[in-house]
C-alpha positions, 0 to 999 in steps of 0.5 A, a space after each residue: 517916371 513911368 510916363 517919361 519911359 513909356 511915352 518918349 516914343 512919340 516925342 520924335 514923331 512930330 512934323 516940324 512946327 508942331 504938326 502931327 504926321 499921319 500914323 500907321 496902323 502898327 504905330 497906333 497899335 503899339 501906342 495903345 498896347 503900351 498904355 493898356 499895359 499900364 492900365 489905361 485903355 483907349 478905344 472908340 465908340 463902335 467900330 463899323 466905319 468904312 471911313 477907317 479903311 486904309 487907316 485901321 482896316 485893310 480894304 482887301 480883307 473885305 472884298 467880294 468879287 473884287 468889290 468892297 462888301 459892306 456886309 462882310 465888313 460889318 460882320 468881321 471887321 471887329 477882329 481887325 479892330 482888335 489887332 489895333 485897339 485893346 477895348 471898344 464901347 459897344 453902343 449897339 447894346 443901347 438899342 436892344 438887349 444883347 442876346 448871348 448869341 450876339 455877344 458870342 459872335 463879338 467875343 469870338 472875334 477878339 483875344 482874351 485880353 480885349 475889353 468891352 464897355 457896354 451901354 445898357 439898353 434904353 429900355 432901362 434908362 429912359 423914363 419916357 420914350 423920346 419922340 423918335 420914329 424908331 420908338 413907333 407908338 411908344 414915342 412920348 409915352 412913359 416907360 414902365 420899365 425905367 430902372 427895372 432891376 428884374 428886367 435888367 438882370 434877366 435880359 441884360 446881365 444874364 447874357 453878359 455873365 459868360 464874358 464877365 472878365 472881358 466886360 470892363 464897364 456897364 454904362 447907364 446913359 441917361 439923356 437929359 432929365 425933364 421936369 415932366 418925369 422928375 420934378 427935382 434932380 434929387 428925385 431922379 438921384 433917389 430913384 437911381 439910388 434905389 436901383 443901384 442898391 439892388 444891383 448884383 455886386 462885382 460888376 463894373 457899373 458907370 452912370 452918365 448924365 446929361 444934366 449939368 445940375 445933377 453934378 452935385 454932392 448928393 449925386 456923387 455921394 450916392 455913386 460913392 456909396 455904391 462904388 459906381 463911377 461917374 462917366 466923364 463926358 463931353 456932350 452938348 450942354 455938359 460942363 467941360 471934362 476938367 470941371 467934371 474931373 474936379 467934382 469926381 476927384 472930390 467925391 469919387 470912390 469907384 473902381 475906375 475912371 472912365 470918360 466918353 468923348 462924344 460931342 463938342 459943346 454946342 454941337 448937336 448929334 445930327 449936326 455932327 453926323 452931317 458935318 463928319 460923315 463918313 468919318 474919314 478924317 478929323 475935320 474940326 479939332 477940339 484942343 480942350 478935350 484933347 488936353 483933358 484926355 491927355 491929362 487922364 492918360 498921364 494920371 493913369 500911367 503915373 497911377 496917381 489914383 491907383 485906378 484903371 482908366 478907360 477913354 472912348 472917342 466918338 467920330 462925332 467929336 472931331 470927325 475921325 476917332 482914330 486920328 483924335 486918339 493919336 492926337 491925344 496920345 501925342 499931347 499926353 507924351 508932352 505933359 
């Protein structure tokens, strides 16, 4: 009944023949406020995209001497983002430990009911540093701080403490686990089990894995024991989200439902960046993931599981996260 009452506002907003018309910033904000009121929070992965000008952002807010200022935009656009969305995933925390000063600069731009999901810094989540230029001499080297509880608490959680009420999810993202680091998947699960067991209580933790073979009863049982949620994720070689959701439903006992819609299966991150930049339009629709996200919304609105739902959409999924979100909301209104 809640779904019928709250989502009918979208039914009459479709172009003839089933097409979606462009949305206004005000319409998107109203739609997201409605779902958030019922515990379904929908946002994007990061927010500093000039491709969203004239869609989420007003260009004249970021002018300097009558020209668009990239630095002014990056410094202050979160405030305007928070006028449309009720949550965001802070991807930047993955690349370096967030300081209190940095977090203060973000939380000061948003209202008190705005929620952040933070990706935990890779210093904690990579067993071996990838062979990427940004790692310098550490490329390919085993990480001595992998799953280091003390470091996580002192360098990450301590910075977050002041804003605990506005942090809805802390995401441990694990890139594909290789045999060079863990001979068997259960060895990785055992290491993660030991790490989670030592974490402070009452923080909303989630785990995102990229090995399909890990999605088994041992993994889900371990998460259930610690009341940590599995992050449903659309990624290169991961099973479709509906398949992950079936396993999640069978084993979960967490505090929330969370999904990150990142890439279409078979697409690489590099290919998506090349194809979709500067992320001004949804270029390559992915109906299956839209359908899955719409299902998560309807389940959340109907309180089928009594849990809050968090959905984060990346530009690299279709080319433009706000347009993808609008299409997902439209699909949810029809279910």
